[in-house]
VMD Tcl script that builds the backbone (N, CA, C; Angstrom):
set m [mol new atoms 528]
animate dup $m
set s [atomselect $m all]
$s set {name element resname resid chain x y z} {
  {N N SER 1 A 160.093 -56.428 95.166}
  {CA C SER 1 A 160.475 -55.659 95.341}
  {C C SER 1 A 160.259 -54.818 96.360}
  {N N ARG 2 A 161.076 -53.674 96.410}
  {CA C ARG 2 A 160.965 -52.851 98.037}
  {C C ARG 2 A 160.150 -52.029 97.774}
  {N N LEU 3 A 159.571 -51.374 96.439}
  {CA C LEU 3 A 158.645 -50.532 96.256}
  {C C LEU 3 A 157.400 -51.340 96.588}
  {N N LEU 4 A 157.272 -52.317 96.245}
  {CA C LEU 4 A 156.053 -53.263 96.351}
  {C C LEU 4 A 155.777 -53.940 97.796}
  {N N ALA 5 A 156.861 -53.941 98.202}
  {CA C ALA 5 A 156.846 -54.599 99.560}
  {C C ALA 5 A 156.148 -53.061 100.418}
  {N N ARG 6 A 156.814 -52.150 100.433}
  {CA C ARG 6 A 156.206 -50.827 101.120}
  {C C ARG 6 A 154.710 -50.452 100.372}
  {N N ARG 7 A 154.315 -50.669 99.388}
  {CA C ARG 7 A 152.779 -50.544 99.054}
  {C C ARG 7 A 152.166 -51.328 99.554}
  {N N LEU 8 A 152.564 -52.839 99.475}
  {CA C LEU 8 A 151.814 -54.174 100.081}
  {C C LEU 8 A 151.045 -54.067 101.576}
  {N N PHE 9 A 152.368 -54.009 102.391}
  {CA C PHE 9 A 152.248 -53.968 103.719}
  {C C PHE 9 A 152.781 -52.812 104.440}
  {N N GLY 10 A 153.360 -52.277 103.930}
  {CA C GLY 10 A 153.607 -51.017 104.739}
  {C C GLY 10 A 155.319 -51.460 105.392}
  {N N VAL 11 A 156.215 -51.762 104.699}
  {CA C VAL 11 A 157.436 -52.072 105.438}
  {C C VAL 11 A 158.536 -51.346 104.684}
  {N N ARG 12 A 159.517 -50.994 104.951}
  {CA C ARG 12 A 161.009 -50.369 104.230}
  {C C ARG 12 A 161.799 -51.435 104.486}
  {N N CYS 13 A 162.091 -51.812 103.130}
  {CA C CYS 13 A 162.968 -53.075 103.188}
  {C C CYS 13 A 164.532 -52.239 102.806}
  {N N PRO 14 A 165.201 -53.185 103.597}
  {CA C PRO 14 A 166.303 -52.565 103.208}
  {C C PRO 14 A 167.011 -52.854 101.510}
  {N N VAL 15 A 167.996 -51.849 100.860}
  {CA C VAL 15 A 168.502 -52.186 99.795}
  {C C VAL 15 A 169.469 -53.485 99.883}
  {N N SER 16 A 170.038 -53.793 100.816}
  {CA C SER 16 A 170.877 -54.500 100.800}
  {C C SER 16 A 170.522 -56.169 101.323}
  {N N SER 17 A 168.970 -56.343 101.439}
  {CA C SER 17 A 168.328 -57.509 102.121}
  {C C SER 17 A 168.656 -58.574 101.094}
  {N N PRO 18 A 169.208 -59.820 101.790}
  {CA C PRO 18 A 169.620 -61.155 100.672}
  {C C PRO 18 A 168.432 -61.563 100.687}
  {N N TYR 19 A 167.165 -61.406 101.318}
  {CA C TYR 19 A 165.553 -62.004 101.536}
  {C C TYR 19 A 164.552 -61.943 100.298}
  {N N PHE 20 A 163.709 -62.906 100.545}
  {CA C PHE 20 A 162.549 -62.599 100.245}
  {C C PHE 20 A 161.767 -61.888 100.480}
  {N N PHE 21 A 161.198 -61.334 100.207}
  {CA C PHE 21 A 160.136 -60.499 100.954}
  {C C PHE 21 A 158.615 -60.910 101.431}
  {N N TRP 22 A 158.087 -61.396 100.665}
  {CA C TRP 22 A 156.890 -62.373 100.649}
  {C C TRP 22 A 156.728 -63.462 99.335}
  {N N ASP 23 A 155.699 -64.289 99.446}
  {CA C ASP 23 A 155.114 -64.970 98.497}
  {C C ASP 23 A 153.991 -65.173 98.385}
  {N N GLN 24 A 153.013 -65.671 97.400}
  {CA C GLN 24 A 151.742 -65.876 97.412}
  {C C GLN 24 A 150.889 -66.185 98.289}
  {N N VAL 25 A 151.442 -66.969 99.360}
  {CA C VAL 25 A 150.638 -67.257 100.726}
  {C C VAL 25 A 150.538 -66.230 101.288}
  {N N THR 26 A 151.651 -65.105 101.607}
  {CA C THR 26 A 151.597 -63.744 102.212}
  {C C THR 26 A 150.834 -62.975 101.369}
  {N N LEU 27 A 150.563 -63.088 100.108}
  {CA C LEU 27 A 149.574 -62.631 99.798}
  {C C LEU 27 A 148.075 -62.475 99.863}
  {N N GLY 28 A 148.191 -64.214 100.107}
  {CA C GLY 28 A 146.463 -64.505 100.581}
  {C C GLY 28 A 146.393 -64.134 101.907}
  {N N LEU 29 A 147.502 -64.287 102.988}
  {CA C LEU 29 A 147.190 -63.863 104.342}
  {C C LEU 29 A 146.972 -62.354 104.632}
  {N N ARG 30 A 147.542 -61.733 103.566}
  {CA C ARG 30 A 147.548 -59.987 103.627}
  {C C ARG 30 A 145.599 -60.018 103.138}
  {N N ALA 31 A 145.345 -60.326 102.450}
  {CA C ALA 31 A 143.874 -60.617 101.888}
  {C C ALA 31 A 143.126 -60.434 103.242}
  {N N VAL 32 A 143.679 -61.566 103.523}
  {CA C VAL 32 A 142.635 -62.482 104.784}
  {C C VAL 32 A 142.557 -60.886 106.130}
  {N N LEU 33 A 143.874 -60.431 106.146}
  {CA C LEU 33 A 143.855 -59.584 107.230}
  {C C LEU 33 A 143.117 -58.007 106.560}
  {N N ARG 34 A 143.410 -58.100 105.516}
  {CA C ARG 34 A 142.520 -56.625 105.223}
  {C C ARG 34 A 141.016 -56.855 105.432}
  {N N ARG 35 A 140.379 -58.102 105.574}
  {CA C ARG 35 A 138.980 -58.241 105.728}
  {C C ARG 35 A 138.766 -58.065 107.053}
  {N N GLU 36 A 139.393 -58.498 107.965}
  {CA C GLU 36 A 138.975 -59.132 109.439}
  {C C GLU 36 A 139.195 -57.170 109.814}
  {N N SER 37 A 138.622 -57.229 111.040}
  {CA C SER 37 A 138.622 -55.950 111.997}
  {C C SER 37 A 139.744 -55.974 112.512}
  {N N LEU 38 A 140.484 -55.274 112.842}
  {CA C LEU 38 A 141.798 -55.645 113.678}
  {C C LEU 38 A 141.868 -54.550 114.648}
  {N N TYR 39 A 141.047 -53.792 114.734}
  {CA C TYR 39 A 141.192 -52.804 115.849}
  {C C TYR 39 A 140.617 -53.126 117.119}
  {N N GLY 40 A 142.267 -53.006 117.776}
  {CA C GLY 40 A 142.252 -53.313 119.406}
  {C C GLY 40 A 142.647 -54.578 119.577}
  {N N LEU 41 A 142.883 -55.696 118.890}
  {CA C LEU 41 A 143.224 -57.319 118.793}
  {C C LEU 41 A 144.792 -57.367 119.228}
  {N N ALA 42 A 144.886 -58.688 119.519}
  {CA C ALA 42 A 146.219 -59.303 119.787}
  {C C ALA 42 A 146.199 -60.162 118.727}
  {N N VAL 43 A 147.455 -59.716 117.668}
  {CA C VAL 43 A 148.021 -60.508 117.001}
  {C C VAL 43 A 149.571 -61.364 116.636}
  {N N CYS 44 A 149.481 -62.296 116.593}
  {CA C CYS 44 A 150.675 -63.203 116.117}
  {C C CYS 44 A 150.767 -63.565 114.982}
  {N N ASP 45 A 152.029 -63.133 114.358}
  {CA C ASP 45 A 152.792 -63.275 113.038}
  {C C ASP 45 A 153.755 -64.638 113.570}
  {N N MET 46 A 153.241 -66.091 112.925}
  {CA C MET 46 A 154.106 -67.287 113.476}
  {C C MET 46 A 154.723 -67.428 112.020}
  {N N GLY 47 A 156.112 -67.704 112.018}
  {CA C GLY 47 A 156.876 -67.906 110.831}
  {C C GLY 47 A 156.621 -66.086 110.068}
  {N N CYS 48 A 157.088 -64.945 110.962}
  {CA C CYS 48 A 157.047 -63.984 110.328}
  {C C CYS 48 A 158.284 -63.633 109.115}
  {N N GLY 49 A 158.992 -64.057 109.510}
  {CA C GLY 49 A 160.349 -64.013 107.992}
  {C C GLY 49 A 161.024 -62.622 108.145}
  {N N PRO 50 A 161.646 -62.345 107.509}
  {CA C PRO 50 A 163.222 -61.116 107.568}
  {C C PRO 50 A 162.780 -60.017 107.747}
  {N N VAL 51 A 161.225 -59.731 107.117}
  {CA C VAL 51 A 160.681 -58.372 106.771}
  {C C VAL 51 A 159.290 -58.404 107.747}
  {N N ALA 52 A 158.763 -59.174 108.540}
  {CA C ALA 52 A 157.841 -59.605 108.977}
  {C C ALA 52 A 156.440 -58.711 108.634}
  {N N ALA 53 A 156.074 -58.776 106.965}
  {CA C ALA 53 A 155.247 -58.180 106.551}
  {C C ALA 53 A 153.884 -57.831 107.450}
  {N N LEU 54 A 153.513 -59.255 107.333}
  {CA C LEU 54 A 152.025 -59.089 107.996}
  {C C LEU 54 A 151.810 -58.843 109.155}
  {N N SER 55 A 153.185 -58.803 110.094}
  {CA C SER 55 A 152.856 -57.690 111.183}
  {C C SER 55 A 153.250 -56.747 110.874}
  {N N SER 56 A 153.455 -55.946 110.105}
  {CA C SER 56 A 153.583 -54.857 110.170}
  {C C SER 56 A 152.198 -54.067 109.322}
  {N N LEU 57 A 151.313 -55.398 108.448}
  {CA C LEU 57 A 150.151 -54.869 108.060}
  {C C LEU 57 A 148.978 -54.703 109.247}
  {N N ALA 58 A 149.162 -55.325 110.161}
  {CA C ALA 58 A 148.216 -55.749 111.059}
  {C C ALA 58 A 148.647 -54.935 112.244}
  {N N ALA 59 A 149.940 -54.157 112.488}
  {CA C ALA 59 A 149.717 -53.316 112.928}
  {C C ALA 59 A 148.894 -51.675 112.567}
  {N N ARG 60 A 149.626 -51.743 111.312}
  {CA C ARG 60 A 148.720 -50.630 110.472}
  {C C ARG 60 A 147.475 -50.632 110.067}
  {N N LEU 61 A 146.489 -51.699 110.473}
  {CA C LEU 61 A 145.287 -52.144 110.466}
  {C C LEU 61 A 144.580 -52.161 111.796}
  {N N GLY 62 A 145.516 -51.507 112.764}
  {CA C GLY 62 A 144.871 -51.322 113.804}
  {C C GLY 62 A 145.246 -52.285 115.198}
  {N N SER 63 A 145.758 -53.354 115.371}
  {CA C SER 63 A 145.815 -54.382 116.578}
  {C C SER 63 A 146.678 -53.438 117.457}
  {N N ARG 64 A 146.123 -54.200 118.240}
  {CA C ARG 64 A 146.814 -53.264 119.397}
  {C C ARG 64 A 147.403 -53.974 120.108}
  {N N THR 65 A 148.281 -54.768 120.036}
  {CA C THR 65 A 149.468 -55.881 119.931}
  {C C THR 65 A 149.829 -56.514 118.824}
  {N N VAL 66 A 151.188 -56.685 118.507}
  {CA C VAL 66 A 151.554 -57.920 117.904}
  {C C VAL 66 A 152.533 -58.319 117.788}
  {N N THR 67 A 152.960 -60.033 117.838}
  {CA C THR 67 A 153.918 -60.860 118.442}
  {C C THR 67 A 154.347 -61.243 117.327}
  {N N ALA 68 A 155.411 -60.955 116.537}
  {CA C ALA 68 A 156.011 -61.826 115.332}
  {C C ALA 68 A 157.190 -62.791 115.815}
  {N N VAL 69 A 157.150 -63.989 115.345}
  {CA C VAL 69 A 157.584 -64.984 115.429}
  {C C VAL 69 A 158.361 -65.700 114.517}
  {N N ASP 70 A 159.427 -65.912 115.072}
  {CA C ASP 70 A 160.486 -66.731 113.605}
  {C C ASP 70 A 161.455 -67.830 114.609}
  {N N ILE 71 A 161.870 -68.870 113.687}
  {CA C ILE 71 A 162.631 -69.860 114.277}
  {C C ILE 71 A 164.482 -69.283 114.013}
  {N N VAL 72 A 164.570 -68.545 112.750}
  {CA C VAL 72 A 165.456 -67.884 112.311}
  {C C VAL 72 A 166.243 -67.212 113.136}
  {N N PRO 73 A 167.329 -67.311 113.710}
  {CA C PRO 73 A 168.010 -66.124 114.019}
  {C C PRO 73 A 168.257 -64.651 113.057}
  {N N GLU 74 A 168.552 -65.118 112.062}
  {CA C GLU 74 A 169.025 -63.539 110.914}
  {C C GLU 74 A 167.217 -63.269 111.081}
  {N N PHE 75 A 166.499 -64.111 110.505}
  {CA C PHE 75 A 165.124 -63.153 110.421}
  {C C PHE 75 A 164.702 -62.572 111.387}
  {N N VAL 76 A 164.893 -62.720 112.614}
  {CA C VAL 76 A 164.195 -62.299 114.016}
  {C C VAL 76 A 165.087 -60.881 113.781}
  {N N ASP 77 A 166.498 -60.821 113.717}
  {CA C ASP 77 A 167.133 -59.363 113.897}
  {C C ASP 77 A 166.682 -58.623 112.834}
  {N N SER 78 A 166.524 -59.691 111.341}
  {CA C SER 78 A 166.032 -58.456 110.359}
  {C C SER 78 A 164.759 -58.048 110.601}
  {N N ALA 79 A 164.005 -58.637 111.165}
  {CA C ALA 79 A 162.316 -58.105 111.361}
  {C C ALA 79 A 162.379 -57.093 112.054}
  {N N VAL 80 A 163.253 -57.280 113.456}
  {CA C VAL 80 A 163.608 -55.954 114.485}
  {C C VAL 80 A 163.594 -54.803 113.668}
  {N N ALA 81 A 164.553 -54.576 112.379}
  {CA C ALA 81 A 165.051 -53.313 112.343}
  {C C ALA 81 A 164.429 -53.174 111.226}
  {N N VAL 82 A 163.600 -54.121 110.624}
  {CA C VAL 82 A 162.718 -53.608 109.443}
  {C C VAL 82 A 161.503 -52.806 109.877}
  {N N LEU 83 A 161.107 -53.396 110.969}
  {CA C LEU 83 A 159.507 -53.170 111.733}
  {C C LEU 83 A 160.065 -51.568 111.940}
  {N N GLY 84 A 161.390 -51.383 113.060}
  {CA C GLY 84 A 161.877 -50.108 113.663}
  {C C GLY 84 A 162.031 -49.042 112.751}
  {N N ASP 85 A 162.687 -49.439 111.442}
  {CA C ASP 85 A 162.665 -48.288 110.063}
  {C C ASP 85 A 161.268 -48.364 109.715}
  {N N SER 86 A 160.348 -49.197 109.900}
  {CA C SER 86 A 158.956 -48.680 109.496}
  {C C SER 86 A 157.772 -48.199 110.332}
  {N N GLY 87 A 158.743 -47.618 111.162}
  {CA C GLY 87 A 157.644 -47.108 112.213}
  {C C GLY 87 A 156.814 -47.922 113.228}
  {N N VAL 88 A 157.104 -49.337 113.025}
  {CA C VAL 88 A 155.967 -50.125 114.009}
  {C C VAL 88 A 156.456 -50.527 114.992}
  {N N HIS 89 A 156.062 -49.891 116.034}
  {CA C HIS 89 A 156.686 -50.044 117.454}
  {C C HIS 89 A 155.916 -50.616 118.616}
  {N N GLN 90 A 154.592 -51.068 117.850}
  {CA C GLN 90 A 153.621 -51.872 118.831}
  {C C GLN 90 A 154.109 -53.526 118.847}
  {N N ALA 91 A 155.084 -53.655 118.042}
  {CA C ALA 91 A 155.133 -55.056 117.648}
  {C C ALA 91 A 156.410 -55.624 118.236}
  {N N GLU 92 A 156.506 -57.185 118.910}
  {CA C GLU 92 A 157.389 -57.326 119.715}
  {C C GLU 92 A 157.988 -58.749 118.957}
  {N N VAL 93 A 159.070 -58.955 118.765}
  {CA C VAL 93 A 159.643 -59.698 117.505}
  {C C VAL 93 A 160.433 -61.007 118.728}
  {N N LYS 94 A 160.229 -62.399 118.397}
  {CA C LYS 94 A 160.502 -63.138 119.423}
  {C C LYS 94 A 161.034 -64.391 118.302}
  {N N LEU 95 A 162.482 -64.904 118.589}
  {CA C LEU 95 A 163.256 -66.141 118.207}
  {C C LEU 95 A 162.466 -67.431 119.287}
  {N N SER 96 A 161.962 -67.786 118.308}
  {CA C SER 96 A 160.581 -69.366 118.712}
  {C C SER 96 A 160.677 -70.403 117.719}
  {N N ASP 97 A 160.361 -71.493 118.294}
  {CA C ASP 97 A 160.107 -72.927 117.425}
  {C C ASP 97 A 158.793 -72.709 117.585}
  {N N PHE 98 A 157.537 -72.326 117.001}
  {CA C PHE 98 A 156.037 -72.203 117.186}
  {C C PHE 98 A 155.898 -71.584 118.692}
  {N N ASP 99 A 155.716 -72.047 119.782}
  {CA C ASP 99 A 154.947 -71.619 120.936}
  {C C ASP 99 A 156.069 -71.485 121.934}
  {N N GLU 100 A 156.992 -71.859 121.561}
  {CA C GLU 100 A 158.369 -72.442 122.948}
  {C C GLU 100 A 158.466 -71.267 123.746}
  {N N ASN 101 A 158.539 -70.134 123.193}
  {CA C ASN 101 A 158.986 -68.527 123.858}
  {C C ASN 101 A 157.486 -68.008 124.003}
  {N N LEU 102 A 156.645 -68.399 123.870}
  {CA C LEU 102 A 155.622 -67.493 123.749}
  {C C LEU 102 A 154.860 -67.325 125.578}
  {N N GLY 103 A 155.330 -68.283 126.318}
  {CA C GLY 103 A 154.742 -68.350 127.868}
  {C C GLY 103 A 153.102 -68.924 127.648}
  {N N ASP 104 A 152.551 -67.734 128.407}
  {CA C ASP 104 A 150.933 -68.207 128.334}
  {C C ASP 104 A 150.284 -67.100 127.759}
  {N N ALA 105 A 150.330 -66.766 126.781}
  {CA C ALA 105 A 150.564 -65.356 126.073}
  {C C ALA 105 A 149.234 -65.927 124.990}
  {N N THR 106 A 148.386 -64.861 124.607}
  {CA C THR 106 A 146.891 -65.487 124.549}
  {C C THR 106 A 146.682 -64.199 123.105}
  {N N PHE 107 A 146.336 -64.684 122.252}
  {CA C PHE 107 A 146.043 -63.668 121.016}
  {C C PHE 107 A 144.653 -63.956 120.011}
  {N N ASP 108 A 144.134 -62.803 120.009}
  {CA C ASP 108 A 142.667 -62.935 118.782}
  {C C ASP 108 A 143.084 -63.239 117.808}
  {N N ILE 109 A 143.974 -63.520 116.871}
  {CA C ILE 109 A 144.471 -64.221 115.531}
  {C C ILE 109 A 145.979 -64.397 115.351}
  {N N VAL 110 A 146.159 -65.658 114.946}
  {CA C VAL 110 A 147.313 -65.914 114.769}
  {C C VAL 110 A 147.025 -66.688 113.515}
  {N N LEU 111 A 148.517 -65.844 112.445}
  {CA C LEU 111 A 148.501 -66.454 111.522}
  {C C LEU 111 A 149.703 -67.269 111.469}
  {N N PHE 112 A 149.898 -67.959 110.296}
  {CA C PHE 112 A 150.879 -68.604 109.915}
  {C C PHE 112 A 150.877 -69.250 108.701}
  {N N ASN 113 A 152.268 -68.221 107.745}
  {CA C ASN 113 A 152.532 -68.506 106.646}
  {C C ASN 113 A 153.698 -70.068 106.668}
  {N N SER 114 A 153.164 -71.148 106.301}
  {CA C SER 114 A 153.881 -72.269 106.671}
  {C C SER 114 A 155.190 -72.764 106.087}
  {N N ALA 115 A 156.142 -73.616 106.334}
  {CA C ALA 115 A 156.953 -74.084 105.553}
  {C C ALA 115 A 155.783 -75.420 105.323}
  {N N TYR 116 A 155.899 -75.578 103.516}
  {CA C TYR 116 A 154.842 -76.356 103.388}
  {C C TYR 116 A 155.468 -77.434 102.123}
  {N N ILE 117 A 156.914 -77.169 101.988}
  {CA C ILE 117 A 157.443 -77.977 100.794}
  {C C ILE 117 A 158.313 -79.488 100.924}
  {N N PRO 118 A 157.760 -80.441 100.821}
  {CA C PRO 118 A 158.045 -81.286 101.321}
  {C C PRO 118 A 159.660 -81.413 100.663}
  {N N SER 119 A 160.249 -81.709 101.972}
  {CA C SER 119 A 161.924 -81.857 102.096}
  {C C SER 119 A 162.596 -82.538 100.731}
  {N N GLY 120 A 162.111 -83.697 100.290}
  {CA C GLY 120 A 162.783 -84.156 98.866}
  {C C GLY 120 A 162.657 -83.322 98.254}
  {N N TRP 121 A 161.586 -82.747 97.867}
  {CA C TRP 121 A 161.101 -81.920 96.585}
  {C C TRP 121 A 162.425 -80.795 96.476}
  {N N GLY 122 A 162.495 -80.102 97.974}
  {CA C GLY 122 A 163.097 -79.102 97.720}
  {C C GLY 122 A 164.473 -79.252 98.033}
  {N N GLU 123 A 165.017 -80.331 98.180}
  {CA C GLU 123 A 166.204 -80.393 98.253}
  {C C GLU 123 A 166.768 -80.661 96.608}
  {N N SER 124 A 165.941 -81.649 96.176}
  {CA C SER 124 A 166.321 -82.056 94.620}
  {C C SER 124 A 166.410 -80.772 93.756}
  {N N HIS 125 A 165.402 -79.683 94.065}
  {CA C HIS 125 A 165.656 -78.525 93.047}
  {C C HIS 125 A 166.297 -77.195 93.711}
  {N N GLY 126 A 167.132 -77.965 94.831}
  {CA C GLY 126 A 168.765 -76.648 95.450}
  {C C GLY 126 A 167.442 -75.432 96.054}
  {N N ILE 127 A 166.818 -75.855 96.506}
  {CA C ILE 127 A 166.068 -74.097 97.058}
  {C C ILE 127 A 167.322 -74.229 98.254}
  {N N ASN 128 A 168.247 -74.846 98.979}
  {CA C ASN 128 A 169.119 -74.414 100.074}
  {C C ASN 128 A 169.525 -73.443 99.611}
  {N N ARG 129 A 170.146 -73.475 97.875}
  {CA C ARG 129 A 171.150 -72.612 97.695}
  {C C ARG 129 A 170.477 -70.894 98.149}
  {N N ASP 130 A 169.167 -70.901 97.575}
  {CA C ASP 130 A 168.579 -69.596 97.260}
  {C C ASP 130 A 168.741 -69.052 98.621}
  {N N TYR 131 A 168.872 -69.391 100.456}
  {CA C TYR 131 A 168.668 -68.773 101.400}
  {C C TYR 131 A 169.948 -68.372 102.021}
  {N N PRO 132 A 170.237 -67.329 102.337}
  {CA C PRO 132 A 171.713 -66.837 102.789}
  {C C PRO 132 A 171.112 -66.886 104.278}
  {N N ILE 133 A 171.248 -68.130 105.002}
  {CA C ILE 133 A 171.302 -67.633 105.947}
  {C C ILE 133 A 172.482 -68.702 106.835}
  {N N LYS 134 A 173.224 -68.284 108.099}
  {CA C LYS 134 A 174.364 -68.636 108.424}
  {C C LYS 134 A 174.323 -69.341 109.866}
  {N N THR 135 A 173.176 -69.631 110.401}
  {CA C THR 135 A 173.646 -69.922 111.813}
  {C C THR 135 A 172.991 -71.153 111.920}
  {N N MET 136 A 172.231 -71.638 111.023}
  {CA C MET 136 A 171.045 -73.256 110.881}
  {C C MET 136 A 171.158 -73.497 109.525}
  {N N ASN 137 A 170.614 -74.900 109.573}
  {CA C ASN 137 A 170.106 -75.605 108.191}
  {C C ASN 137 A 169.147 -74.732 107.489}
  {N N THR 138 A 169.444 -74.354 106.611}
  {CA C THR 138 A 167.857 -73.471 105.906}
  {C C THR 138 A 166.981 -74.009 105.105}
  {N N SER 139 A 166.867 -75.913 105.674}
  {CA C SER 139 A 165.697 -76.279 105.177}
  {C C SER 139 A 164.492 -75.961 106.349}
  {N N VAL 140 A 164.738 -75.386 107.391}
  {CA C VAL 140 A 163.874 -74.931 108.549}
  {C C VAL 140 A 163.196 -73.901 107.672}
  {N N THR 141 A 163.276 -72.862 107.017}
  {CA C THR 141 A 162.559 -71.868 105.823}
  {C C THR 141 A 161.725 -72.657 105.235}
  {N N TRP 142 A 161.598 -73.565 104.656}
  {CA C TRP 142 A 161.057 -74.001 103.433}
  {C C TRP 142 A 160.629 -75.406 103.850}
  {N N SER 143 A 161.533 -76.400 104.812}
  {CA C SER 143 A 160.965 -77.655 104.562}
  {C C SER 143 A 159.384 -77.883 105.410}
  {N N GLY 144 A 158.309 -78.636 105.009}
  {CA C GLY 144 A 157.718 -78.999 105.489}
  {C C GLY 144 A 157.497 -80.146 105.860}
  {N N GLY 145 A 158.928 -80.699 106.135}
  {CA C GLY 145 A 158.888 -82.411 106.248}
  {C C GLY 145 A 158.661 -83.044 104.711}
  {N N VAL 146 A 158.946 -84.470 105.217}
  {CA C VAL 146 A 158.742 -85.573 104.198}
  {C C VAL 146 A 157.654 -85.376 103.251}
  {N N ASP 147 A 156.352 -85.016 103.742}
  {CA C ASP 147 A 155.217 -84.515 102.921}
  {C C ASP 147 A 154.423 -83.261 103.006}
  {N N GLY 148 A 155.224 -82.344 103.382}
  {CA C GLY 148 A 154.941 -81.136 103.325}
  {C C GLY 148 A 154.245 -80.710 104.254}
  {N N THR 149 A 153.732 -81.546 104.948}
  {CA C THR 149 A 152.948 -80.940 106.434}
  {C C THR 149 A 153.162 -80.737 107.934}
  {N N GLU 150 A 154.448 -81.315 108.022}
  {CA C GLU 150 A 154.627 -81.639 109.766}
  {C C GLU 150 A 154.774 -80.320 110.189}
  {N N SER 151 A 154.883 -79.302 109.492}
  {CA C SER 151 A 154.935 -78.310 110.351}
  {C C SER 151 A 153.822 -77.521 110.188}
  {N N ILE 152 A 152.877 -78.151 109.291}
  {CA C ILE 152 A 151.527 -77.403 109.683}
  {C C ILE 152 A 150.730 -78.134 111.160}
  {N N ARG 153 A 151.203 -79.321 110.910}
  {CA C ARG 153 A 150.746 -80.211 112.293}
  {C C ARG 153 A 150.920 -79.920 113.551}
  {N N ALA 154 A 152.212 -79.450 113.612}
  {CA C ALA 154 A 152.746 -78.976 114.838}
  {C C ALA 154 A 152.253 -77.664 115.248}
  {N N PHE 155 A 151.987 -76.599 114.149}
  {CA C PHE 155 A 151.424 -75.727 114.584}
  {C C PHE 155 A 150.007 -75.789 115.055}
  {N N LEU 156 A 148.882 -76.712 114.299}
  {CA C LEU 156 A 147.746 -77.327 114.371}
  {C C LEU 156 A 147.538 -77.828 115.928}
  {N N GLU 157 A 148.741 -78.293 116.090}
  {CA C GLU 157 A 148.654 -79.151 117.305}
  {C C GLU 157 A 149.152 -77.943 118.735}
  {N N ARG 158 A 150.108 -77.344 118.774}
  {CA C ARG 158 A 150.747 -76.334 119.666}
  {C C ARG 158 A 149.851 -74.798 119.909}
  {N N MET 159 A 149.288 -74.535 118.423}
  {CA C MET 159 A 148.854 -72.790 118.815}
  {C C MET 159 A 147.466 -72.880 119.782}
  {N N PRO 160 A 146.242 -73.662 119.024}
  {CA C PRO 160 A 145.165 -73.328 119.564}
  {C C PRO 160 A 145.537 -72.841 121.134}
  {N N ARG 161 A 145.996 -73.260 121.884}
  {CA C ARG 161 A 146.363 -73.448 123.554}
  {C C ARG 161 A 146.498 -71.513 123.729}
  {N N HIS 162 A 146.818 -71.090 122.673}
  {CA C HIS 162 A 147.132 -69.602 122.972}
  {C C HIS 162 A 146.141 -68.653 122.020}
  {N N LEU 163 A 145.443 -69.207 121.826}
  {CA C LEU 163 A 143.762 -68.470 120.941}
  {C C LEU 163 A 142.756 -67.968 122.190}
  {N N ARG 164 A 142.594 -67.034 122.233}
  {CA C ARG 164 A 141.064 -66.467 123.338}
  {C C ARG 164 A 139.846 -67.154 122.968}
  {N N ALA 165 A 139.153 -66.938 123.560}
  {CA C ALA 165 A 137.867 -67.708 123.491}
  {C C ALA 165 A 137.531 -67.466 121.612}
  {N N ALA 166 A 137.369 -66.161 121.407}
  {CA C ALA 166 A 136.799 -66.194 119.827}
  {C C ALA 166 A 137.595 -66.031 118.947}
  {N N GLY 167 A 139.062 -66.512 119.253}
  {CA C GLY 167 A 140.229 -65.962 118.663}
  {C C GLY 167 A 140.120 -67.457 117.446}
  {N N ARG 168 A 141.029 -67.087 116.116}
  {CA C ARG 168 A 140.907 -67.459 115.174}
  {C C ARG 168 A 142.209 -67.711 114.430}
  {N N LEU 169 A 142.555 -68.855 113.839}
  {CA C LEU 169 A 143.786 -69.328 113.323}
  {C C LEU 169 A 143.748 -68.974 111.958}
  {N N PHE 170 A 144.441 -68.563 111.234}
  {CA C PHE 170 A 144.607 -68.353 109.624}
  {C C PHE 170 A 145.881 -69.056 109.359}
  {N N LEU 171 A 146.144 -70.048 108.695}
  {CA C LEU 171 A 146.925 -70.844 107.815}
  {C C LEU 171 A 146.862 -70.500 106.608}
  {N N GLY 172 A 148.150 -70.587 106.003}
  {CA C GLY 172 A 148.244 -70.595 104.546}
  {C C GLY 172 A 149.535 -71.157 103.983}
  {N N PHE 173 A 149.465 -72.052 102.730}
  {CA C PHE 173 A 150.417 -73.025 102.257}
  {C C PHE 173 A 150.000 -72.933 101.141}
  {N N ILE 174 A 150.816 -73.567 100.060}
  {CA C ILE 174 A 150.646 -74.021 98.698}
  {C C ILE 174 A 150.761 -75.909 98.888}
  {N N ARG 175 A 149.953 -76.175 98.357}
  {CA C ARG 175 A 149.783 -77.937 98.285}
  {C C ARG 175 A 150.896 -78.419 97.081}
  {N N PHE 176 A 151.922 -79.323 97.384}
  {CA C PHE 176 A 152.779 -79.680 96.175}
  {C C PHE 176 A 151.991 -80.821 95.706}
}
mol reanalyze $m
mol bondsrecalc $m
mol representation Tube
mol addrep $m
């Protein structure tokens, strides 16, 4: 619900938004962020989704900078609008497949609410019907590949080079 999104993450979701605001994994990563001391840190929210809920929370918890990243153009546009409407101005939102548009940026904390659903399961259960995305194959938002771990493996391979010396990766997923 919009009210819960505001209470839990500090985001003002549009009334007409066709997107889901968060899932159980987002709530788990929220708990992780709330335990961390973020003051002055650089945070990257990989797979930020359409409302960039974790980006908003990281900003509200004192992070110096927040980089919100998603591969879905509509999600990036929505995240920019939601963060602006929510008063989060230290966040930069990027369209990127993992680190392809991050350059040499480094972060103290990188969060990833990964795509983890095995593609066969998602297709057989009609998940594509639930995502009103026009610009691309919607499976990119939920499919973790054949076994559900392809996006996780890609993240773990590519993102460590963007961590600062004492940086931390937080990976959220549900095993199907």
